[in-house]
C-alpha positions in Angstrom: -10.3 -8.4 -16.1 -10.0 -12.2 -15.4 -7.6 -13.2 -12.7 -6.4 -9.6 -12.3 -4.6 -8.5 -9.2 -6.1 -5.7 -7.2 -3.6 -3.1 -8.3 -4.4 -3.8 -12.0 -8.0 -2.8 -11.5 -9.5 0.7 -12.1 -10.5 2.7 -9.0 -11.8 6.1 -8.0 -9.5 9.1 -8.0 -6.6 7.2 -9.5 -4.9 10.4 -10.5 -4.1 11.1 -6.8 -4.8 8.0 -4.8 -2.7 4.9 -5.6 -4.3 2.6 -3.0 -6.6 2.4 0.0 -5.8 -0.2 2.7 -7.3 -1.3 5.9 -5.7 -3.4 8.6 -7.3 -5.1 11.6 -5.1 -6.9 14.1 -6.4 -9.6 16.5 -4.7 -12.0 18.9 -6.0 -15.3 20.4 -6.6 -15.6 24.1 -4.3 -18.1 25.9 -1.3 -17.8 23.6 1.9 -15.7 24.0 2.6 -13.2 21.3 4.4 -14.7 18.3 7.9 -13.5 19.3 7.7 -15.7 22.4 6.0 -18.7 20.8 7.6 -22.0 19.6 6.8 -23.5 16.2 4.2 -25.9 17.6 2.2 -23.1 19.1 2.4 -21.1 15.9 1.2 -24.1 13.9 -1.8 -24.4 16.4 -2.7 -20.7 15.6 -2.5 -21.3 11.9 -4.7 -24.4 12.2 -7.3 -22.6 14.2 -7.5 -19.6 11.9 -7.5 -21.8 8.8 -10.5 -23.8 10.2 -12.3 -20.6 11.2 -12.0 -19.1 7.8 -12.6 -22.3 5.8 -15.7 -20.9 4.1 -13.7 -18.0 2.5 -11.7 -20.3 0.3 -8.4 -18.5 1.0 -5.1 -20.0 -0.2 -2.7 -20.8 2.6 0.9 -19.9 1.8 3.7 -20.9 4.2 6.4 -18.3 4.4 9.1 -20.9 5.1 11.4 -21.2 2.1 9.2 -18.9 0.0 11.0 -17.7 -3.2 10.7 -17.2 -6.9 7.4 -16.3 -8.5 5.4 -16.7 -5.3 7.6 -14.3 -3.5 7.5 -11.8 -6.3 3.7 -12.1 -6.5 3.2 -11.4 -2.8 5.7 -8.5 -2.9 4.1 -6.9 -6.0 0.7 -7.4 -4.3 2.0 -5.5 -1.3 1.2 -8.2 1.1 4.8 -8.4 2.4 6.0 -5.1 3.8 7.9 -6.6 6.8 11.2 -8.3 6.0 10.8 -10.4 9.1 8.1 -12.4 7.3 10.8 -13.8 5.0 14.0 -13.5 7.1 12.4 -15.1 10.2 9.8 -17.2 8.5 9.4 -20.2 10.8 5.7 -20.8 11.7 4.5 -17.8 9.6 1.9 -17.9 6.9 -0.3 -15.8 4.6 -3.9 -16.7 3.7 -5.0 -14.8 0.6 -7.5 -14.7 -2.3 -6.6 -14.8 -6.0 -6.7 -11.1 -6.6 -4.6 -10.5 -3.5 -6.9 -7.8 -2.3 -7.6 -9.7 1.0 -5.0 -11.4 3.1 -4.7 -12.8 6.6 -1.0 -12.7 7.8 -0.3 -15.1 10.6 2.2 -15.1 13.4 4.3 -12.1 12.5 4.2 -9.5 15.2 0.6 -10.5 16.2 -1.3 -13.7 15.7 -3.6 -12.3 13.1 -3.3 -9.3 10.8 -6.2 -8.9 8.3 -5.3 -6.7 5.4 -7.6 -5.5 2.6 -6.5 -3.2 -0.2 -8.0 -1.7 -3.4 -6.9 0.5 -6.2 -7.7 4.2 -5.9 -9.8 5.7 -3.1 -12.5 3.7 -1.3 -13.6 3.0 2.3 -14.9 -0.4 1.2 -11.6 -2.0 2.4 -12.7 -1.6 6.0 -15.8 -3.7 5.4 -13.7 -6.4 3.8 -11.5 -6.5 6.9 -14.4 -6.3 9.3 -16.2 -9.3 7.7 -13.1 -11.5 8.3 -12.7 -10.1 11.8 -16.4 -10.9 12.7 -16.0 -14.4 11.3 -13.0 -15.0 13.5 -14.7 -13.5 16.6 -17.6 -15.9 16.1 -15.4 -19.0 16.2 -12.3 -18.1 18.1 -11.5 -16.7 21.6 -10.1 -13.3 20.8 -7.9 -11.5 23.4 -10.0 -8.5 24.5 -10.0 -6.2 27.6 -13.1 -4.3 28.7 -10.7 -1.5 29.7 -8.3 -1.4 26.8 -10.1 -3.0 23.9 -8.5 -5.5 21.6 -5.1 -6.6 23.0 -2.0 -6.3 20.7 1.7 -6.8 20.8 2.2 -3.0 20.8 0.2 0.0 22.0 -0.4 0.8 18.3 -2.3 -2.5 17.9 -4.2 -2.2 21.2 -7.7 -0.7 21.4 -9.3 -0.6 18.0 -6.7 -2.8 16.5 -7.7 -1.0 13.2 -5.8 1.3 10.8 -6.6 3.0 7.5 -3.7 3.7 5.1 -3.8 5.6 1.9 -0.9 5.9 -0.6 -1.1 9.2 -2.5 0.9 10.8 -5.3 1.0 14.6 -4.9 3.5 16.1 -7.3 1.3 19.3 -7.5 1.5 19.9 -3.8 5.1 18.8 -3.5 6.2 21.2 -6.2 4.2 24.2 -5.1 6.0 26.4 -2.6 5.3 25.4 1.0 2.5 23.0 -0.1 4.0 20.0 1.8 4.3 22.1 5.0 0.7 23.2 4.8 -0.5 19.6 4.1 1.5 18.2 6.9 0.0 20.6 9.4 -3.5 19.8 8.1 -3.0 16.1 8.5 -1.5 16.3 11.9 -4.3 18.6 13.1 -6.6 15.5 12.7 -4.1 13.4 14.6 -3.2 11.4 11.5 0.2 10.6 10.1 1.9 11.7 6.9 5.3 10.6 5.7 7.1 10.0 2.4 6.9 6.4 1.1 10.6 6.5 0.2 13.2 8.3 2.3 16.3 9.0 0.4 19.5 11.0 0.7 18.8 12.2 -2.8 16.4 15.0 -3.4 14.2 12.7 -5.5 11.5 10.9 -3.4 8.9 10.4 -6.1 6.2 12.7 -4.5 4.5 9.7 -3.1 3.3 9.8 0.5 1.5 7.7 3.1 -1.5 9.0 5.0 -2.5 6.8 7.9 -4.8 6.9 10.9 -3.1 7.2 14.3 -5.7 6.6 16.9 -5.8 3.3 18.8 -7.5 4.1 22.1 -10.4 6.4 22.9 -12.1 6.4 19.4 -14.2 4.2 17.2 -14.1 2.9 13.6 -16.8 5.4 12.4 -14.7 8.4 13.5 -11.6 7.0 11.8 -13.5 6.4 8.6 -15.2 9.9 8.7 -11.9 11.7 9.3 -10.1 9.7 6.6 -12.8 10.5 4.1 -12.6 14.2 4.8 -8.8 14.3 4.7 -8.5 12.4 1.4 -11.3 14.4 -0.3 -9.5 17.6 0.8 -6.1 16.3 -0.4 -7.6 15.4 -3.8 -9.1 18.8 -4.3 -5.9 20.6 -3.2 -3.7 18.4 -5.4 -5.8 18.9 -8.5 -5.9 22.6 -7.9 -2.1 22.7 -7.6 -1.7 20.8 -10.8 -4.0 23.1 -12.7 -2.2 26.2 -11.4 1.2 24.7 -12.5 -0.2 24.0 -15.9 -1.5 27.6 -16.2 1.8 29.1 -15.1 4.4 26.7 -16.4 2.6 24.8 -19.2 5.7 24.7 -21.6 7.8 23.2 -18.9 5.2 20.6 -18.0 4.5 19.7 -21.6 8.1 19.2 -22.4 8.8 17.3 -19.2 5.9 15.0 -19.8 7.0 13.9 -23.3 10.6 13.7 -22.3 9.7 11.6 -19.2 7.5 9.2 -21.2 10.1 8.8 -23.9 12.8 7.8 -21.3 10.4 5.3 -19.5 9.2 3.8 -22.7 12.4 3.4 -24.6 15.1 2.9 -21.9 16.8 -0.4 -21.5 18.0 0.6 -18.0 16.7 3.2 -15.6 17.3 4.0 -11.9 14.1 3.4 -9.8 14.3 6.8 -8.1 14.8 8.5 -11.4 11.8 6.7 -12.8 9.7 7.8 -9.8 10.6 11.4 -10.6 9.7 11.0 -14.2 6.3 9.6 -13.3 5.7 12.8 -11.2 6.0 14.9 -14.4 3.7 12.5 -16.2 1.1 12.9 -13.5 1.2 16.7 -13.8 0.4 16.7 -17.5 -1.5 13.5 -18.1 -4.8 14.2 -19.8 -3.4 17.1 -21.8 -1.1 15.1 -24.1 -1.8 14.2 -27.7 -3.2 10.7 -27.4 -2.2 9.9 -30.9 1.4 10.2 -29.8 1.3 8.8 -26.3 -0.8 5.9 -25.0 -0.8 5.7 -21.2 -3.5 5.6 -18.5 -3.8 6.1 -14.8 -3.8 2.3 -14.0 -0.5 1.9 -15.9 1.0 4.9 -14.2 0.0 3.6 -10.7 1.0 0.1 -11.4 4.5 1.2 -12.5 4.7 3.5 -9.5 3.7 0.8 -7.0 6.2 -1.7 -8.5 9.0 0.9 -8.2 8.1 1.8 -4.6 8.1 -1.8 -3.5 11.3 -2.5 -5.3 13.2 0.2 -3.4 11.2 0.1 -0.1 13.7 -0.2 2.8 14.0 -3.9 3.7 12.3 -4.9 0.5 12.0 -8.7 0.1 12.1 -8.6 -3.7 14.6 -11.2 -4.8 15.6 -9.1 -7.8 17.6 -6.4 -5.9 17.0 -2.7 -5.4 19.6 -1.4 -7.9 19.0 -3.6 -10.9 18.4 -0.8 -13.5 17.8 -3.3 -16.3 15.2 -5.1 -14.3 13.4 -1.8 -13.6 13.3 -0.9 -17.3 12.0 -4.3 -18.2 9.1 -4.1 -15.7 8.1 -0.7 -17.0 8.2 -1.9 -20.5 5.9 -4.8 -19.6 3.3 -2.5 -18.2 3.5 -0.1 -21.1 3.4 -3.1 -23.5 6.5 -1.9 -25.3 7.2 -4.0 -28.4 
């Protein structure tokens, strides 16, 4: 797909895993952390990193005064998850490629945050990040301690300075008895984190969760990758088993809910984002069993809509279109489903 964004591409296990992300954080020796730097020092950091990564042909986007289509593009591409990047934008920038699957975020909490992301489940995002980190370490003086490892602005970014993050959609587990409690204990037993993508006072949360590595000190990248692979593979198996059990025991409910949910999403001129997330949960539970002559939808479309909704209502979202614009939500869904 020419000029496609990463989230529009097909990936492995799209029925459960929306995205795989890797983050590597680095800081330059001899500079204060960004919160204590003046704009001239921040500009120096940007200049040094830009020169070091010149061979990668990444576009440099200043965050100062960013708005309109560029802001929407970076938000949809999930490169901006911290409102401070826009609210306090002086001396901050993003270097990124055309597909937005690779980005280098400069002068936010740390000097350098390398972020790689892909649709579905893959560990390849780590290698994408590592390649950039190695290039930087060849050409720049990176802050490193023989005792603590890579130095960061917080304990979470000190040591490895590396994190894996997976976004998963698990309506089968979430709607099966104590499924979430069992999964939470399993994840925490590996010293990883699990939490809902959206926290709401309403009962609807969209059944979308974040699974992220937690270790910063006393481990290595290989261990994080191995644990992440085991966890995600187990979660995929459990989720698909839960979906199958629900279809066996409550097929009539799932079938009706699927068609009803699709009809609302396809035809509505206005829809609440949280309601839309709940409807997508029903679609996930029955997709693959519907009559394809009546309904035309695929996993890439389901995940694209889900991701757009999540980042529209994410706390502190930088989307300029507002969290509660129900007509805007319906219009974006229609565009993905190619409603005429």
